[in-house]
C-alpha positions as CSV (number, residue, x, y, z in Angstrom):
1,M,86.5,48.1,92.8
2,S,87.6,48.3,96.4
3,I,90.8,50.2,97.2
4,A,92.6,46.9,98.0
5,G,92.0,45.9,94.4
6,M,93.9,48.9,93.2
7,F,97.2,47.5,94.6
8,E,99.7,45.0,93.2
9,T,101.2,44.7,96.7
10,V,100.3,46.5,100.0
11,G,101.2,46.2,103.6
12,L,100.8,48.0,106.9
13,T,103.4,48.4,109.6
14,E,102.5,49.4,113.2
15,E,104.6,52.4,114.3
16,F,103.0,52.9,117.7
17,V,100.6,50.9,119.9
18,H,99.0,52.3,123.1
19,I,96.7,50.3,125.3
20,V,94.5,51.7,128.0
21,G,92.0,49.3,129.6
22,N,90.0,47.8,126.8
23,E,91.0,50.4,124.2
24,V,93.9,50.2,121.8
25,A,95.2,53.0,119.6
26,V,97.5,52.0,116.7
27,K,99.4,54.4,114.5
28,W,100.4,52.7,111.2
29,M,102.2,53.3,108.0
30,G,101.0,51.7,104.7
31,R,103.2,51.1,101.7
32,G,102.4,49.5,98.4
33,I,102.6,49.4,94.7
34,G,99.5,50.3,92.7
35,K,98.4,48.4,89.6
36,N,99.5,51.5,87.8
37,G,103.1,50.8,88.9
38,H,103.3,53.8,91.3
39,E,104.7,53.4,94.8
40,I,102.5,54.9,97.5
41,T,102.9,55.5,101.2
42,F,100.0,56.5,103.5
43,E,99.3,56.6,107.2
44,G,96.5,56.4,109.7
45,I,95.4,55.7,113.2
46,D,93.0,52.9,114.2
47,L,91.1,52.9,117.5
48,F,89.9,49.5,118.8
49,E,87.6,48.7,121.6
50,I,88.0,45.1,122.9
51,N,85.1,43.3,124.6
52,A,85.3,41.0,127.7
53,A,85.9,37.9,125.4
54,G,89.0,39.6,124.0
55,K,87.4,40.2,120.6
56,I,87.3,43.5,118.7
57,Q,84.0,45.1,119.5
58,T,84.4,48.4,117.6
59,L,87.0,49.8,115.2
60,R,87.3,53.4,114.1
61,A,89.9,54.0,111.3
62,Y,91.2,57.5,110.6
63,W,93.2,58.0,107.3
64,N,92.8,60.0,104.1
65,K,91.5,57.4,101.7
66,E,91.0,60.0,98.9
67,V,94.7,60.9,98.8
68,A,95.6,57.2,98.5
69,I,93.0,56.7,95.7
70,A,94.3,59.7,93.8
71,A,97.8,58.4,93.9
72,L,96.7,55.0,92.7
73,Q,94.8,56.5,89.7
74,R,97.6,58.7,88.4
């Protein structure tokens, strides 16, 4: 099962976006309710590189997935 399948509801909110040239950094906060009924919050940073056509060329995501999974399995 993917981590998304462990949630009843989940959503991300951008807290900070910074653009330099063709690179974008996004700090975000996630909130959701697991299938186990527990509320969970988690956070991370995504780094995007945008190509000349305006499409996402690369995405690097930084967040602690293990902490989120542990909370969803309690």
